[in-house]
N, C-alpha and C positions, 0 to 999 in steps of 0.2 A: 504493500500500500504506500502511495505517495502522500506525504503530509504537506499541505500548502497553507501558509499564513496570509490572510487577506487583511491589509491595513488601510482602512478608509473610514472617515467620519460620517459617511452617508450610510445610514442603517439600511436603506432600501437595497444597497448592493449585496448585502448578505442574503436577503430574500431571493434576489434574482439569481445569484450564483447557486444557491441550494436548489432552485427550481431548474435551471439550465443543465446542471450536472447531476441531477437526481439519480439517473440510471447508473452512472459511474460511482457515485457515492454509495448507493444501495448495493452495488456489486462488489464493494470493498476495494475498488481500484484507487479511489481518491478520498482523502479526508481533509476537510477545510476547518481551519481555526480562524478566529476573527478578532481584530483589535481596532479601536477607534482612533488611535494615534500612535506615533512612534514610540513614546514612552511605554505605553501598555504593551506594544509589540515586543520590546526588549524583554519585558517581564515574561511574556508568553514564550519567547525563545529560550529564556533561562529555565523555564519549567518544562519545555519540550525541545531538548537539544537535537532531537531526530527530525526537526522540520527540514524538508527538502528544498523548498523554495518559497519566495515571498512575492506577493502581488501588492504593490503599495502606491497610494496616491501621493501627490507632492504637498498640496496645501491642506494642512491639518493643524489643529490646536496643540499646544504644549510642545510637540516635537514634529517637525515636518518630515516629508519623505526623503528629502536629500540628506538631512542630518541623520536620519535612520540608516540610510544607505551607507554613509561613511562609517557609522558605528558598527554596523554589521560586517563591513569589510575588515575592520580592525579585529573583531572577535572571531570571525570565521570566513576566510576568503573564499572557501568552496561553496558557501551558501549563496545561491544566485537569486537576484531580485529583478522582477519585471515591473517597470513603472507604468501605472495607469493614471493618466491625468488629462484634465481639460487644457492644461498649459502645454500645448504641443508645439511651441515655437522652438526654433533651432537652438537658442541659447540654453533652454531647459533640457532639451534632448542631449546636447553636448555635455552639459554639466553632469547629468545623470550617467552618461556613458563613461565619462572620465572618472566618476566615483565607483565604477564597476558594475553598473546596471547591465543585465544581459540583453534586455530589449525594452522597447517603449511603445505603449499603446495609448491612443488618444480616446477621450470620452466625447460623445456617448459611446459606450462599449459595443463593439461588434462581437457577439459571443462566439461566432464561428471563427473569427480571427483570433479571439482569445484562446479558444481550445487548441488551435493549431500552434499558437505560441507556447502554450503550456506543454504540449507534447514535445515540441522542439527543445524546450528548456529541460524537461525531464530526461529526454534522450541524451542531451549533453551531460547532465548530472550523472546519469548512469555510466556514461563512457569514462568520466573522471573517476568515479568510484571503482570501475573495473581496472583502470590503469593503476590507481593507488594500491588496489588489492594485489595486482600482479607484481608491483614493485616491492610490496611487503613480503610476498611469497618468495620473490627472487632474493631479497636480502636474507630471509630465513634459510633458503636453500644454500646460499653462500657460506652460511655457518656450518653446514654439514658436508659440503662438497668443495674440494679444492678448485681453485681457479683454472688449473690445467684441465681438469675434467670438464668444467663448463665450456671452455674453449673447444675442447675435443667434441663435445656433444653439439655445439653450435655449428660446427663444420660438417655435420652429417645431415644430408638432406632426406635420406630414407631410413626408416626404422631398422631395416635389414642390415644397413651398413654399420650399425652400432656394434655388430659382432666382428667387424674387421679388426685386424691387429697389424702391427708393424714391428720390425726388428730395429732397435735403437742402440746406440752406444751411450752408456750412462754410468753413473756411480750411485750405488745404494748404500745407505747408512742405517744400521739398527742401533738405537740408543735405548738402553734399559736402565730403569731406576733400581739400583741394587738394594735388596732386602726391604723393599717397600711393604711387603706383606706383614712385617712386624707392626707397622702402624695399623694396618687393617685389623689385626687381632686385638688391639688394645683401645682403639678409638671408635667413636660413633661414626656410622657410615657417611653422614653429611660432612663431617670433619675430614674424613679420608678423601671424599670426592673433591671438596674444595681445595685441599692441599695438592692433590694430584693435578687438578686443573691449573693451579699456580705454577707447578713444575713444568707442565706441558707448555704453558704460555711462554715461559722463559726459553724453552727449547725451540719453539716455533719461531719466535722473534729472530733467533740466531740463524735458523734455516732460511727464513725469508730474506734476511740481510745479505745472504750469499746467493740469492736467487734460486734456492732449492724449493721443492714442493713436498708437502706432507702427503705421503701415500695413504697411510692409515695409522690409527692408534690401536695398539694391541695390548690390552690389559694395562700394565704400567710401562709399556715401551712405545717408542715412536719409530716408524719406518719412513725414511725420507729419500727422495730421488733427486739427483742433480744431472741436468743435461746441458748441452751447449759448450761454449768455449771454456777450457780449463775446469771442467766439471769435477775431475778428481781432486785437484788442489782446493777447489771451493768446498768440497765435502770435508776434506781434512781440516781446513780452517774453521769450518762450522763446528766440527767435533771438538776441537781445542777450545773454542769460545764457550761451548756448552759446559765442558768439563771445568773450565775456570770459573764460570758463573756459579756452578753448583758448589764448588769448593768454597766460594765466598759466602754462601748462605749459612745462616746460623742453624744450630740444632733445633729440632721441632719444638721442644719445650724442656723445662727443667726436669719434669717427671719422665718424659719420653726422650731418651738421649739420641733418637734417630737423627743422623746427619746425612743429608742427601748426597749420594754418589752415583755415578753412572759407569756402566761398562758399554763399550762401543765397538762395533765391528763394521769395517768399510771394505767394499769390494767394487771393482769396476770392470766393464767389459760389455759384450753384447747381451741383450735381453729382449724378450718379447713384451711389447707394450700394447694394451688394449683392454676391452671389457671381458671379464671372466664371470660366468654365472649361468643363469637359466632364462631363456626367452619365455618359456612356458610360465614360469613363476613371475616373470617380469622383474627380476632382481639381478642386477649386475654390479660388479665391482671393478672400477677402472684401476688397474694396477700394472705392475711389471712382474714377470716371472722368468725363470731360467736358472741355470746352474750358477751364474754370477750372483744372483739374488740369494740363493740357498747358501752359498759360501759366506756371504756377508752375515747372514743369520747365525751360521755356525761359529764364525769368528767372535761375534758378540757373546755367544754362550760360553766360549772358551776364555773370554777376557775377565780378568780380576777387577775388583772395584777400582775405578780411576784409570783403567787401561783403555787405550785405543789401538786396536789391532788391525793389520792389513797384510796382504801377501807381499813377500819380498820381491817377487818378479815384476810387480807394477810400480815399485818405489823409485826406480831409476829416473823416471820422468819428473820427479819432484824432489830429488836429492838436494838440489840447491836452495829449496824453499823451506824444508823441514828437517829437523834432526830426528834420528831413529835409534832404537836399540834392538839388537838381535834377540829374538825369543828362542829361535831354533825351529826344529821341525815339530809340527803338531799333527796328530791324527784327528781329522775332523769326521764327524758322524756321516756315514753313507759315502765317504770318499775312500777309494781303494788305496791310494798312496798318501803318505804324509806330505804336508806342504810346509814350506819355509815361511815363517811369520816374523814380522817386525812390529815393534811397539812405537807409536808416534810419541815423541817427547815434547817437542815445542816447534814453534815457527821460527825460522832464522830471520832476524831483523836486519 
């Protein structure tokens, strides 16, 4: 139902409107409210914030229509007003339009013209509402979906093409909060969630600073992907920054001695990028998969608190940028042969 406020000091107009629009009122399509001047109209709007549009005269006692128009614009710029007045000269029309009037109708009222104008105004109002709703939904969506995913989806013209994938060269980082389950055992769930979100927010800021993207949150861990120029070096730099920021954070509380630390695994190479999931269920996860991703996860699992591990064979390209320490050979889960691993110590300034 569309709620319309009619503001006019002529009582006869209320009778005429109720008569001319009786079918649409009875059908529940339109509801009319009435006020004798601008001051009363503002009170009605205060009591009925869901008013969709206003029909207002100009010449009224206490507060005229143009003053009402300016005050409505200050309070709610989306609330549209159509001026109905015997003062149909260009000066009044231009003043009303400059104050934000949607349209102008002269008296005596042609009710057929009024109905067309009402429908046009309602249609415009609905379009604005739909646009705002879409913007709100889009902003909410952005909270759940990485910008990389939104860009990927936006480039797909057909639903079937959403299942396409591509091979990319990238670096994957797994960052895990060490021993975070200790807090989960001793604190209220809302405390745990808020604290975890704070830690995640710290990590994400560093990932974004180096133009990485968050692939997903996995329990108390983050999976990030870096593509483009110098993606391997940017991933390492991000990991060092996150470790440093975590080390600077105080213990959770005097009672709970938990001190946030991270263990990090980094790996680079070819991987498959695309949507993984079920078309039937209409549930997809935009991610990267492949051996390079699995190795990064295994390296994180093997890392001690505060350690950042990567494969020695990829370190040559960044030897001048970072300092490393040899860990030796590690046997990673589901890997036939041991791999030589380095620990990242610091960035070379």
